[in-house]
C-alpha angles and dihedrals in degrees: 000000000000096000091056094044089053091054093047096046097046115116116253116291118222119215125194116236089255095050099041108102090201097044094116093056122092102244094172129223108316093201091057092052095046111126135200110253110240121193119208133167141110145265116228139181122197135185131179138167139187122253089227134016122265105219090209096055126061114240132005098249117101098174128044104150134163113173142162121203122209120191129178141146139191124207136195122178096284104002132068136177120206130191129184118171137172120208121183154101128283107202095189091060094027089232134145108207146181112200125182111210090176131018106148145144117220131192131186114209107178108285093356127082122194126194123183129185141030111350145143115250128200140170139142131077106260125114101232089331114106123200108148095012096095096166118119121287130195106219092168091064092044095051091044093059103256119147115291088247089074093061086080109069121204125244139189106253149143113233123191120186122187124187126199137145094259100053137331119235132207119186123182124187118189107186095196119043112257111203127195118270094254136187110284103169093255097104102004130026117228139200118268117195091203092054094040092228146037120314137185104193123206116244090036118259113280113182123213108258126207118271117261123258138100095280091056095051123105123254121192127179131185126186111191141168139167117225120181092335094314114119112210126185139173122198136200128183136178120185135073141311105276095224124061094251095142131076129217121227086267089055094250116146113257144158119265121219111258140178125193139193125187149145139211142198130199123179143150113270123177110316095342150029125287123200135183129183139169137182134185116213114206113200093209098201096047109050094157097042093232100114106098091198093063133059117251127241112277139197116211123195133182137187121183142173131185131180143158102255091188134348109306092359115106125186127192133180131186135185116202131185131193110192113190112210125222088018095163090055089049093055093042094055101033118106088211106034091162089068098046118110121261115263088247119034112190124197130183121193132190129189122193121184126178123182122196137189097011093316094308088126126031125186117192139172126189118188132187118190127175114196090188097049092034092223137114147197124206124191113184118176140179121202124194117190106196093177141330087285106038127056137160129203126192121181149137142229111215122186131182146147148141103262123051094217099061120099101256096030092061087064098054092114089051096064105132149167123225143185129201129188118193135189114193122202 
């Protein structure tokens, strides 16, 4: 992050008329566009605890948060600077922190927008299912009961967006690999195939990340266009698997090189919205799928539909498939074939949302169920909006399944209930 912070915090640079590449453009009078800087945000307290104790993790609490959010921005005619920071205390990790979710400089140059710095990226059509959205996620925050916003983790990137009648283009370059915030054993234990059960290592798991340098950066491209209400997109990515699913020769967790290509469609259908998306993950160092230390290629496919079943009551369904390629080679070469994923992993999700009394109360339920893994994840929540300033959220994260090694089953001892109180200013 330091390289981007240095660029954003530098004092203004003066160009001569001869050196300024934009000198011929009409940039307007900066003094006339000067704005008063307004700071907004919120203060929030959160608490959450497990239903039962996890013998591998100290304490039952999974959420002990006190945080203050500060948001502000400054705009000139074609430039803007945005900042969004959280300052607070995490009681579970006994950590005082200052996290920037946004610290970026933006410029608009005709049909091209440029944004540089720390920022949260998102694209794709899935509802909490990510195929072509290969930007970092924070699953620890999500499973602990923090606001859904925190599932998307920030990264230090350059984003260039170009708009024209033929096709719109988004390009994102992240010079240093940004992994997901993954399970480390500090707040939640997780399944280890080598151990044959859940572990919570001390010190917490810290996977080996790729070396720095241009070739180990992340490159993401999206071509998109809307035609007669149909939203089309094509995606390309070159970087690494976002989770530490590979092992080094010394059996340390690491991130395997990966490239992806995909496409999506979203369009009105009947009373609601239909979406479809696919992505092919190419594990670049394991073309034949016979290296047990690396993840195999994978095809991911998604179908979704959402509609308002009655006033203020929204229903959404999704079907998701992970198809592991060269699966026979995977089982033949794996030291623990009994813990390898099925060739076809199926997942069905359902979201129900009901708003009452002009959105004063909101009831929601999000469910994930895998008939192939025979596991599930339920996320019920109740939101009470007392006023524009005060709101309260109560919810739960419920995990279960038949086999300890599947994704949701490994978190059975992490099932929890949480409460968050927020004051917005």
